[in-house]
DOMAR-313063 format. One record per atom (N, C-alpha, C, O, CB): x, y, z; residue in one letter. Coordinates in steps of 0.02 Angstrom, whole numbers, plus 50000, padded with zeros to 5 digits. Atoms other than C-alpha are relative to their C-alpha. Glycine has a CB too. Example, Ala and Ser with C-alpha at 12.3 -4.5 7.8 and 13.67 -1.06 7.14 Angstrom:
BEGIN
500454994150000A/506154977550390A/500455006050000A/500975005950033A/499505000150062A/499584994149997S/506844994750357S/499615005550037S/499865011050045S/500205002349929S/
END
This chain:
BEGIN
499355003350008M/440124835952969M/500525005449991M/500425010349956M/500014995149938M/499464995150004K/441714845252989K/500434998849939K/500594993149922K/500444999850063K/499575000550059I/442764849152834I/500715000850024I/500875005450061I/499825005349945I/499304999549976P/444594845852859P/500305006649975P/500165008849919P/500434993949975P/499714993550016I/445594861952860I/500504999649942I/500655004649910I/500365002850061I/499525000850054R/446824854752734R/499695000849933R/500025002949886R/500344993350006R/500334999650066V/445544854252594V/499915007149979V/500125008749923V/499334996550002V/500064993050023P/445094872852592P/500685003149984P/500735007149938P/499655004350052P/499344997150013I/446924877252601I/500284997649935I/500565001649897I/500494998450057I/499755002750064A/447374865752456A/499635003149942A/499925004449890A/499944992549999A/500394997050053A/445914872952355A/500225007049986A/500295009149929A/499265000050017A/499774993050008L/446494890752387L/500665000249962L/500765004649920L/500075003450068L/499355000150035I/448234886352330I/499914998549927I/500245001549885I/500474994950031I/500135001750070A/447554878452171A/499715005849963A/499915007249907A/499544994049995A/500314994250033L/446454893552134L/500515005449988L/500515008649936L/499425002750042L/499494994650008A/447904905352162A/500474998449943A/500645002849903A/500425000950064A/499545002050054I/449024895652046I/499665000749934I/499955003149885I/500254992850010I/500364999550063G/447654894551914G/499895007149979G/499965008649920G/499344996550005G/500104993050018G/447284913151923G/500635003249977G/500635007249930G/499735003950059G/499364997150022A/449094917551909A/500174997749930A/500445001549890A/500574998050047A/499865002650067A/449234906451759A/499565003449949A/499795004749893A/499894992549997A/500454996750048L/447724914551677L/500195007249990L/500135009849935L/499294999550023L/499844992850005G/448314932251715G/500685001449971G/500775007149948G/499965003250068G/499314998750025Y/450174930451658Y/500004999349924Y/499754994249899Y/500534995050032Y/500015000350074P/450434934151472P/500454994449975P/500974992850005P/500215006849969P/499615005350030R/451064920451361R/500655002749971R/500675008349945R/499604996449945R/499354997950027S/452884921451310S/499994999649925S/499764994749896S/500584995750028S/499974999650072Q/453154926951128Q/500694998049974Q/501194998750010Q/499825007149977Q/499345001850028P/454534920651012P/500455006249993P/500215011649976P/499914996749930P/499524994550004L/456114931551014L/500175001649928L/500264997249886L/500654998450039L/499804997850068T/456524941750862T/500764999349994T/501114998150043T/499775007449986T/499275000650011S/458244941350782S/500395005550035S/500955004350058S/500165000349924S/499664994549964A/458684958250858A/500054998550074A/500564999850105A/499625006649990A/499985001749930Q/458194951951030Q/500514994650013Q/500874994850062Q/499314997850024Q/499505005249992E/459224936351005E/500715002849997E/501155000850035E/499914994649947E/499344996950005S/460694947050951S/500185003850062S/500755003750085S/500045004649940S/499874996249939S/460474958251103S/500154995350057S/500614996550096S/499405004450018S/499875004849947N/460364943351218N/500694996849991N/501044995550040N/499464994750001N/499355003050012S/461874935951134S/500555004750020S/501075002750046S/500084998149927S/499494995149978Q/462804952251163Q/500055000250075Q/500605000850102Q/499825006949974Q/499984999949927V/462304951951344V/500364993950025V/500754994350072V/499295000450029V/499685006149977L/462834934051361L/500745000049984L/501144996650017L/499684994049968L/499305000150021Q/464474937851273Q/500415005750029Q/500995006450012Q/500045000149925Q/499634994449969T/464934953251375T/500494997350050T/500424991850076T/499535004950033T/499495002349952P/466464952451487P/499724998050066P/500014993950102P/500515005350010P/500285001749935G/465314951751637G/499694993250003G/499594990550057G/499505005150020G/500365006350001H/464474935751580H/500414994249975H/500244988549988H/499385000649959H/499595005550027S/465834925751493S/500725002149996S/500895007950007S/499744997749931S/499284998750005N/467694924451468N/500165004149938N/499865003049886N/500394993549999N/499824995750056N/468504937651356N/500284996049942N/500154997649884N/500495005350021N/499695004050054Q/469484924551259Q/499464996649958Q/499514996449897Q/500484994750030Q/500545003150038D/467874915251214D/499635005149959D/499425003849903D/499524996550047D/500354994750037S/467074931751165S/500395001949938S/500095002849885S/499905006150045S/499604998150058L/468534936151050L/500004994649947L/500084996049888L/500715001550022L/500035005450049Q/468414918950970Q/499345000049962Q/499324998449903Q/500094993450034Q/500664999850032V/466534921150934V/499925006449960V/499555006649911V/499454999450053V/500114993350030A/466694939550886A/500135000249926A/499735003449891A/500435005050034A/499884999250071P/467484937550712P/499414997749957P/499245001049909P/500614996149980P/500565002450040Q/466024927050646Q/499395004550008Q/499025005849960Q/499824992850019Q/500594996049987R/464714937850728R/500075007149974R/499585010249954R/499855000250074R/499904993050020C/465504954550682C/500095000749925C/500195006349900C/500615002850034C/499974999450073E/465574950350497E/499365003249973E/499375006249919E/500114993249969E/500634996950021D/463744955850487D/500015007350020D/500105008950079D/499404996350031D/499974992749986S/463684974750473S/499475002250048S/499575006850088S/499945004049935S/500534998049955E/462024975550564E/500174998350072E/500025002250118E/499364996649981E/499815001849933Q/462704966250713Q/500615003950025Q/500695004950085Q/500144992650004Q/499404996549980R/464354975950710R/499865006950027R/500225009450070R/500485000449942R/500164993249979N/463514992850732N/499764999950072N/499304996350090N/499465003249954N/500194999449931G/463414997350914G/500214994350044G/500024994150102G/499285000850005G/499785005749960S/464244981350972S/500675001550032S/501165003049998S/500064993749957S/499384998549965E/465554984051105E/500524994749989E/501124996349984E/499865000850075E/499525005450009I/466354967051081I/500325000349931I/500904998649923I/499664993350010I/499714999350067C/466554970250894C/500535005649999C/501045005049966C/499465001449949C/499504994649996A/467444986550933A/500644997650033A/501194999350012A/499715006150038A/499405002749967Q/468584977551052Q/500384995249954Q/500994995349951Q/499804996350065Q/499685004850046W/468894963850923W/500385003749945W/500955001949927W/499484995349969W/499674996150052E/469294976650788E/500635003450026E/501145003749992E/499515005249971E/499404996849971A/470484985850905A/500564994850011A/501144996149998A/499835003550067A/499505005349989A/471334969550952A/500294997749934A/500894996449929A/499694994150038A/499755002250066N/471444964450769N/500485005149971N/501005003449942N/499414998949951N/499554994750025A/472204981350723A/500664999950038A/501195000850008A/499675006950007A/499385000449961A/473464979750865A/500424994149978A/501034994649974A/499854999650075A/499635005950022R/473914962250807R/500335001249933R/500914999349922R/499544994049995R/499724998550065Q/474164968150629Q/500595004950006Q/501095004249972Q/499475002849953Q/499454995249989S/475224982750690S/500614996550029S/501184997950009S/499785005750047S/499445003749971A/476284970850794A/500344995749947A/500954995249945A/499764995550058A/499705004050054E/476524959450643E/500415004349952E/500955002449930E/499464996249961E/499634995450044I/477024974250535I/500645002350033I/501175002650001I/499565006149981I/499404997949963A/478224980350669A/500524994450003A/501124995649997A/499825002350071A/499545005749998R/478954962850684R/500344999049932R/500944997949928R/499634993650021R/499715000850067D/479174961350496D/500495005649985D/501025004449956D/499454999849947D/499554994350012T/479934978750489T/500654999150038T/501195000550011T/499675006550021T/499405001249960L/481144974450630L/500434994549968L/501054995149966L/499824998050072L/499625005450032S/481624958250541S/500365002649938S/500955001049927S/499544994249982S/499674997250059W/481954967650380W/500575004750018W/501095004749986W/499485003749957W/499474995449979N/482954980950472N/500614996250024N/501184998150010N/499745004650056N/499435004149976I/484014967650558I/500364996849941I/500974996849937I/499764994650050I/499695002850059G/484294958950392G/500395005149960G/500945003749935G/499484996849956G/499644994750037A/484744975350308A/500635002150036A/501145003650005A/499545006149991A/499394998249962F/485954979450450F/500554994949989F/501134996849977F/499845000550075F/499495005150011F/486844962850431F/500265000149929F/500864999249916F/499734993150016F/499784999550069A/486864964750243A/500475006049991A/500985005549956A/499395000849953A/499564994150003L/487604982250264L/500674998550033L/501195000650008L/499675006050033L/499385001749966F/488874975450388F/500444995549956F/501044996649951F/499854996450067F/499625004450045L/489384961650267L/500275003949940L/500835002749917L/499574994249976L/499774996050057T/489484974250125T/500595004450020T/501075004949983T/499435004449974T/499444995949976L/490584985750228L/500624995850011L/501184997949995L/499815003750065L/499425004349990G/491684971150277G/500324998049934G/500934997949927G/499794993850038G/499735001850066A/491844965550096A/500355006049967A/500875005249935A/499444997449954A/499684994150029T/492214983450043T/500675001550033T/501165003150000T/499535006150008T/499374998849965A/493534985450179A/500534994949979A/501114996649969A/499894999750076A/499535005250021W/494324968750131W/500245001349929W/500835000549913W/499684993050005W/499804998450069S/494304973749947S/500495005849998S/500975005749961S/499385001649958S/499544994349997A/495114990349990A/500684997950026A/501205000150000A/499715005650043A/499375002449973F/496434981650095F/500394995949948F/500994996849938F/499894995950063F/499685004150052A/496774968949957A/500265004349943A/500805003149916A/499524994749974A/499784995650054A/496844982749827A/500625004050020A/501085005049981A/499445004749979A/499424996349976S/498044992849935S/500624995650002S/501174997749983S/499875002950069S/499445004649997K/499134977649963K/500264998349930K/500864998049918K/499804993550036K/499805001450069A/499114973549777A/500355006049969A/500845005249932A/499394998149958A/499694994050027A/499534991649736A/500725000750026A/501175002549989A/499595006250017A/499334999649972K/501014991349856K/500464994849969K/501044996249954K/499974999150076K/499605005250032A/501604974849783A/500185002049929A/500755000949906A/499634993350001A/499864997850068A/501434981849608A/500515005649998A/500955005949956A/499355002249965A/499524994549997E/502354997649658E/500704997450016E/501194999649987E/499785005150053E/499355002949983K/503734987449738K/500304996349941K/500894996749928K/499944995350061K/499775003750059S/503834976349584S/500245004949947S/500745003749913S/499464995549973S/499804995050050T/503904991749473T/500675003250019T/501105004249977T/499475005449993T/499374997149978E/505274999349579E/500584995149990E/501134997049971E/499965002050074E/499485005150010L/506234982949573L/500194999449927L/500784999149910L/499754993150027L/499855000450072L/506064981849384L/500375006249976L/500845005849936L/499344999249961L/499664993850020D/506565000049367D/500725000150024D/501175002149987D/499625006150028D/499325000249974D/508074997649479D/500424994949962D/501014996149948D/499994998250075D/499635005150039T/508554981749385T/500205002849932T/500755001749908T/499584993749991T/499854997150066A/508424990949219A/500565005150005A/501005005549962A/499375003249970A/499484995049992K/509475005149285K/500684996750013K/501204999149989K/499835004750058K/499375003449987R/510784993049350R/500294996949936R/500894996749926R/499904994550053R/499765003150062Q/510864984449182Q/500245005249949Q/500705003949910Q/499454995949969Q/499844995050051L/510955000549081L/500525005150022L/500805008649980L/499385003649980L/499554994749976R/512065011449191R/500724998549980R/500904993149958R/499945000750076R/499275000650013A/513915014449167A/500354997050061A/500144998050118A/500315007049984A/499585003049948Y/515205004649267Y/500735001549983Y/501014998949935Y/499884992350006Y/499304998350009V/516935012149281V/500424996050050V/500284996250110V/500135007750008V/499585004249957I/518265000349350I/500735001749986I/500915004749935I/499864992549988I/499284999350010T/520145000649373T/500244993849964T/500274988349991T/500385000850069T/499795005750041K/520774989649233K/500684997350024K/500754991350037K/500035002049926K/499345002049975C/522594989249286C/500405006250018C/500275011749994C/500374995749946C/499544994649981V/523944999749366V/500714997249992V/500884991950018V/499875002450074V/499305002150011T/525734998449311T/500485005450025T/500295011150035T/500134998449924T/499494995349979V/527345006549366V/500634998749958V/500774993149938V/500164999250077V/499375000450037D/528955010149275D/500505004550035D/500325009750062D/499915002149924D/499484996049970G/530615016549340G/500174998150071G/500435002150109G/499805007050000G/499815002349933V/530835006049496V/500734997649996V/500874991749994V/499514994150026V/499295001550000R/532735007049491R/500385006350018R/500115011950017R/500244997249929R/499604994449975A/534125018149550A/500055005549947A/500165004249888A/500714997650021A/499954994250044G/534135035649477G/499385001549960G/499395006149920G/500564999249955G/500624998950038R/532365034549409R/499435001850049R/499444999950107R/499814993849958R/500604998349961T/530725041849471T/499434995349980T/499254995149922T/499795007549988T/500555004650016P/529335028849482P/499425003749967P/499215009049990P/499764996550064P/500534997150041H/527985032549355H/499404995249999H/499444989849970H/500265001549927H/500595004349994F/526245025249392F/499495001849946F/499375007749932F/499685000650071F/500524999050050T/524925023049258T/499374996150021T/499394990050030T/500244997649929T/500645003149980C/523115019749308C/499544999849940C/499395004949910C/499675004050060C/500455000950057C/521975012649173C/499284999050025C/499144994350062C/500224993949956C/500725000449982L/520095015649196L/499614998349938L/499755000849884L/499755006750032L/500415002150057R/518785007649084R/499274999750020R/499094997650075R/500244993149973R/500725000449990N/516905009149067N/499754993449971N/499744992449910N/499635006149966N/500245006550022V/516204991449059V/499244999649998V/498964994349989V/500274994550045V/500734999850003G/514384997049064G/499745000849930G/500125000849881G/499745005750043G/500334999550065Q/513124998948923Q/499865007149978Q/499655008349922Q/499364996050000Q/500144993050016T/512955017848930T/500605004250022T/501015001950061T/499355002550036T/499414995849984P/514185032448944P/500035002050073P/499525002350108P/499985006249957P/499884997149933A/514945038549106A/500165007449990A/500645009149954A/500604996250038A/499934992850010Y/514785057449117Y/500385003250058Y/500385000750114Y/499315003249992Y/499664995949949D/515825070149209D/500494995850042D/500474995950103D/499495003450047D/499505004249966L/517245058149250L/500565004250027L/500865008249992L/500284994749951L/499464996449967R/518475065149375R/500414995050041R/500134990750075R/499725005850046R/499565004749966V/519995055949447V/500545003850038V/500855008550011V/500324995049949V/499454997449960I/521195060349586I/500414994050024I/500144989250051I/499745004350062I/499565005549981A/522705049049618A/500605002750038A/500845008250025A/500244995949937A/499424998149959R/524135049749745R/500464994050008R/500244988350009R/499785002750070R/499525005349984T/525705039949775T/500114999750075T/500025004750110T/500675001049963T/499855000649929Y/526165033349945Y/500594995350008Y/500764991449964Y/499384997350040Y/499425004149984S/527655025250026S/499984998450075S/499935002850117S/500665003749982S/500035002249930I/527635015050186I/500514994450009I/500714991249961I/499294997750020I/499555005649984S/528785002950273S/499604993650008S/498984993850011S/500415001450064S/500345006449993S/528384984650291S/499624999750066S/499084996850069S/500504994249997S/500335000049935E/527954987350475E/499375004249998E/498865002350027E/500475002550054E/500594995850007E/526765001550433E/499474996749956E/498874997649966E/500195006849972E/500475003450045A/525984991050295A/499584995050038A/499004993950021A/500374996649943A/500385004849961Q/525464978250423Q/499445003450039Q/498935000350054Q/500464996250048Q/500514996149964N/524494991850514N/499565004149954N/499135007949977N/500345004650051N/500404996450050Y/523764998950352Y/500025007550010Y/499515010950001Y/499284997550001Y/499934992849994R/524435016250386R/500335002649936R/500865000249916R/500435002050063R/499774997450064T/524675026250226T/500255007150007T/499935011350039T/499444999649948T/499724993250001A/525765041550201A/499965002649929A/500345000349886A/500735000250027A/500074997250067F/525215051650049F/500575004949987F/500735009150030F/499315003449991F/499434995850016E/526645060249962E/499845005249947E/500085010849950E/500584995949979E/500124995450055R/525965068249804R/499314998649970R/499094992849966R/500554999449947R/500665000750029A/524285071349725A/500005002849930A/500265008249917A/499465003550042A/500094997650068A/523905072649541A/499395004449996A/498905003250031A/499954994149949A/500584995650008G/522735086449486G/499424996249970G/499524991449933G/500175006049958G/500595003450028P/520955081449442P/499975000549925P/500145005649895P/499365002950031P/500085000150072V/520635076349264V/499415004349981V/498905004450017V/499924992849973V/500564995950023S/519535088349167S/499394995549986S/499464989649973S/500195004049937S/500625003850009S/517715083049148S/500034996249934S/500144999049881S/499395004850001S/499935004450058T/517715068349029T/499394995449995T/499114993350046T/500644995850005T/500535004950013V/516375057448950V/500334993649977V/500714993549928V/499495002649947V/499705006550016L/516865039248947L/499454995449973L/499014993350011L/500354996850062L/500515004150030G/515825029148824G/500054992750017G/500554990650047G/500025000849925G/499985007249986P/515395010648837P/500614996749967P/500724997649907P/499364996649976P/499415003450025G/516975000248818G/500625004449993G/501155001949976G/499854997049935G/499434995550006E/518095015548818E/500405000250064E/500154998550118E/499775007049980E/499564999549942G/519565018248935G/500405006449999G/500435009949949G/500464994050002G/499574994149993T/520705031948997T/500564998350048T/500504993750088T/499595006250024T/499415001249958E/522385032849083E/500155006250042E/500095011950019E/500614998049958E/499794994749955I/522955043149232I/500724998550020I/500884993050044I/499535000550064I/499295000949984C/524815045549259C/500185004050062C/499995009850069C/500455002349940C/499804996949938V/525565049449428V/500744998650011V/500964992950005V/499574997350061V/499285000649986L/527405052549468L/500125000050075L/499785003450113L/500415005749967L/499804999949930A/528215048649633A/500325006850016A/500505010649971A/500504994250016A/499764993449979D/528835063449734D/500735001149983D/500945006749968D/499905000850075D/499284999350014E/530685059949705E/500274993549970E/499964988249974E/500395001750065E/499685005950031A/531855048249615A/500284995450054A/500434997550110A/500565002349952A/499735005049954L/532475032449697L/500774999949994L/501054999849940L/499704993049986L/499275001150002D/534285031249747D/500134992550002D/499674988450000D/500355003650060D/499835007150001K/535225014949754K/499724996450060K/499464990850053K/500764999249998K/500265003249939A/534725011149933A/499234999649997A/498944994650016A/500215003950062A/500735000150005G/532915015949900G/499754994949951G/499254991549963G/499755006849979G/500205005050049S/532815005149745S/500084993050029S/499654988750018S/500435000649935S/499895006549969A/533544990449841A/499474998550052A/499244992850058A/500704999750031A/500515001049948A/532294993149983A/499334998149967A/498974993949994A/499925006350043A/500645001750034V/530814992649860V/500044993049971V/499564989249977V/499855005249944V/499945006650031R/531474977249769R/500014994450051R/499824988750036R/500624999849957R/499985005149948S/531744968149932S/499354999550040S/499264994850079S/500585001450047S/500634999849963G/530014972650001G/500055003550066G/499565003950103G/499764993050011G/499934996449937E/530734982450147E/499605006549998E/499315008550048E/500745001550015E/500404993950009N/529914998150079N/499474998649947N/499614995449896N/500465006149979N/500565001250046I/528234998049991I/499785006749972I/499665011450009I/499404996550037I/500274994150033I/527695010949864I/499384997849960I/499324992149938I/500535003549954I/500625001650037G/526015011949779G/499635006349981G/499895011849986G/499564995450042G/500424994550022V/524595022749717V/499304999050027V/499044993450031V/500005000749922V/500685000049974F/522905027249788F/499605005149960F/499845010749949F/499985001550076F/500394995350040G/521495035249686G/499264999450011G/499004994550037G/500154999049928G/500734999649995V/519675040349680V/499745002549933V/499975007649907V/499775004750059V/500334998050062A/518605041249522A/499275001450014A/498944997650049A/500094994649945A/500704998049991S/516925050149516S/499695001049931S/500005003849887S/499955006550044S/500354999150064Y/515635049649375Y/499254999550010Y/499024997250062Y/500244994749948Y/500735000450000R/513785050949335R/499774995349944R/500074995049891R/499695007149990R/500295004350052D/512725038349240D/499455003749963D/499335009649976D/499734993450031D/500524996750040I/511315041949117I/499395001950042I/498975005850020I/499794995549942I/500564998449955F/510095042549263F/500195005550049F/499835006850097F/499784993750038F/499754994349961K/511115056849339K/500174998150072K/500135002250117K/499495005650000K/499775002249934R/511685046549487R/500765000350002R/501104998449955R/499764992850015R/499274999449991R/513425049949554R/500274993650030R/499984990850077R/500185006150045R/499695006149976H/514575034949581H/500745001450015H/501055005649983H/499934994349949H/499294999449981L/516285033249663L/500354993249995L/500064988050010L/500075002750073L/499575006050003V/517675020649632V/500665001750032V/500985006750014V/500094997649925V/499354998949968T/519205019349743T/500464994149982T/500234988549974T/499935000650078T/499515005350014F/520785009549705F/500635001450039F/500835007150050F/500154999549923F/499374999549963K/522355006049803K/500424993849982K/500224988249995K/499875000450078K/499565005450021Q/523794995649733Q/500735001650018Q/500905007550028Q/499934998849923Q/499314999049978F/525614993149777F/500474995749958F/500274991049924F/500084998450076F/499475003750036V/527254986949704V/500174993750040V/500404994150097V/500645004449988V/499845006449969H/527464968549744H/500714998149978H/500844997049919H/499474994449981H/499285000850014A/529344965449758A/500164994349951A/500554995449905A/500374998850064A/499815005550045P/529414948249672P/499795001349927P/500054998249881P/499694993550023P/500254998950068W/528494955449520W/500425005349963W/500325006449903W/499285002250003W/499614994650032V/529754969349485V/500504997049951V/500904992749969V/500375004450054V/499535002450052E/530694966349323E/500675003750006E/500705009050037E/499695001149930E/499354996549999P/532544970849302P/499985006949969P/500375011349987P/500524995749964P/500064993450032S/532004985249190S/499665005150044S/499655011050028S/499634999449936S/500354995449955G/531024992749334G/499255000449989G/498925004550019G/500295006749994G/500725000050013K/529284988849265K/499664994750044K/499974989750064K/499854998749926K/500365004649956C/527954980249367C/499255001449995C/499045007149988C/500255000550074C/500734999249992I/526084977049374I/499865000050075I/500094995650111I/499604994249964I/500124999449928L/525434982549543L/499494994850025L/499064992549987L/499755007150016L/500465004749967A/524534970949662A/499475003950039A/499585009550061A/500404995350048A/500544996849963L/522884974949744L/500135000050074L/500364995050102L/499344996649985L/499944999749927S/522934980749923S/499414996650033S/498894995750002S/500055007350023S/500545003349963D/521894972250056D/499415004750015D/498875002450031D/500274997250064D/500534995249988E/520894988150078E/500055005749950E/500575006549917E/500035002850073E/499994994150043G/520425003549979G/499754998849929G/499785003449888G/500695002549996G/500265001550067N/519654994949826N/499244998550007N/499044993150028N/500384994049966N/500735000849993C/517774997649821C/499655004549950C/499965008949919C/499775001650073C/500424995950045A/516355005149719A/499294999950026A/499084995050057A/500034997249926A/500694999749979N/514585010649752N/499544999549940N/498934999649947N/499875006350039N/
END
């Protein structure tokens, strides 16, 4: 009887498989070191994603035995150090920016304080100057022309002018000097304010004029009036008068000037030839 060729072939295959099974060593359980090595191999960049490896690495690298010689732990430690350095740099930058703004605000506040202090100092200085000037104005001497009179406005007499000066201030007037002159102009010239000086009195010697005190300056006309001249003055056709300048110093050593200009007003002339002079439209001022 013929044996089918399929049977010997199937038997040979079975024997081969059985022999291979008998000759191959049985697999042994993996040790912890082998598991760690395999885990390292499985967790290397070539076998898995780096992000997953970095997520597993912190738990695995906490064991000192597994950390030694582990490339992924070294990478994790380097990445962790870089992250910490970046956080420190970020915090440092934030603090530096905050310090810069704080410094900027401090400088701004300091500049504003300096500006306000300078403005306040100027205001205080101005107020002090104002108070000082007010005090000086209140305490200084004031010399004024109290009155000017004339006598002798009649034929055959020489007009005699008397100028009364008085200190109405609270302190003395020092080094008082006065110069006075008579003048004579026609009515037409008077309208144009043209003055012809005829005679000048010599300056008064240096005088101290106390508060409330007065002094008189006498000035004579250049010549006596004849009948026609007296009539011309009394009618207002001819105008005669006196012009003067007074100079003095106050207690603060400031020099002051007073000018006066007065004339004989025809309706005011008495029959005796006396008259109080009227103020001119110009020439009466003080500084």
